C-alpha positions as CSV (number, residue, x, y, z in Angstrom):
1,M,0.0,0.0,0.0
2,A,1.1,3.5,-0.7
3,R,0.4,6.6,1.4
4,Y,-1.2,9.5,-0.4
5,F,-1.6,13.1,0.8
6,F,-4.4,15.5,0.0
7,D,-3.3,19.1,-0.2
8,V,-6.0,21.8,-0.6
9,I,-4.9,24.6,-2.9
10,N,-7.0,27.7,-3.2
11,D,-6.9,31.5,-3.2
12,R,-5.8,31.4,0.4
13,G,-2.7,29.3,-0.3
14,R,-1.9,25.6,0.2
15,A,-2.9,23.6,3.1
16,H,-0.7,20.5,3.4
17,D,-2.0,17.2,4.5
18,Y,0.8,15.9,6.8
19,Q,-0.9,12.7,7.8
20,G,-2.1,11.2,4.5
21,C,-4.0,7.9,4.0
22,D,-3.0,4.5,2.8
23,F,-4.6,3.1,-0.4
24,P,-3.8,0.0,-2.5
25,S,-3.8,2.2,-5.7
26,L,-4.1,5.7,-7.0
27,D,-7.7,5.0,-8.0
28,G,-8.7,4.6,-4.3
29,A,-6.9,7.9,-3.5
30,K,-8.7,9.6,-6.4
31,R,-12.1,8.5,-5.0
32,Q,-11.1,9.8,-1.6
33,G,-9.9,13.1,-3.1
34,E,-13.3,13.4,-4.9
35,L,-15.1,13.0,-1.6
36,I,-12.9,15.7,0.0
37,A,-13.5,18.0,-3.0
38,I,-17.3,17.6,-2.8
39,D,-17.2,18.4,0.9
40,L,-15.0,21.5,0.4
41,L,-17.1,22.6,-2.5
42,V,-20.2,22.7,-0.4
43,D,-18.3,24.7,2.3
44,Q,-16.9,27.1,-0.4
45,E,-20.3,27.8,-2.0
46,S,-21.8,28.6,1.4
47,E,-19.0,31.1,2.0
48,G,-19.4,32.6,-1.5
49,R,-15.9,31.4,-2.7
50,V,-15.1,29.3,-5.7
51,G,-12.1,27.7,-7.2
52,G,-9.0,25.8,-6.1
53,K,-8.1,22.1,-6.2
54,I,-7.3,19.0,-4.2
55,A,-3.7,17.9,-5.1
56,I,-3.1,14.2,-4.5
57,C,0.6,13.8,-3.7
58,D,2.9,11.0,-3.0
59,A,5.2,10.8,0.1
60,M,7.8,12.9,-1.7
61,G,5.3,15.7,-2.3
62,K,5.0,15.1,-6.0
63,E,1.5,15.9,-7.3
64,L,0.1,12.8,-9.0
65,F,-3.4,14.0,-9.7
66,A,-5.5,17.1,-9.1
67,I,-9.3,17.4,-8.6
68,P,-10.7,20.9,-9.3
69,L,-13.1,22.4,-6.8
70,Q,-15.8,23.2,-9.3
71,A,-19.4,22.1,-9.4
72,Q,-19.0,21.1,-13.1
73,A,-16.4,18.5,-12.2
74,F,-19.0,16.6,-10.2
75,G,-22.0,16.9,-12.6
76,Q,-23.5,19.7,-10.5
77,A,-24.3,23.0,-12.2
């Protein structure tokens, strides 16, 4: 299993995930990142903010995949 980290990047800067989560594959990490993004999207919309992304990174900090914080990315519009 590999450990993946979910950094939140938006207009306020970058919030690093220092704990991470273990997943057997990047696909599992992507699904977790999508859940995080949906949760953050709801919070952002209630605050009147938009934009940003969830960066899924490996243990060395390399960005492997990014999920935009946009309603269109999840079929909401």
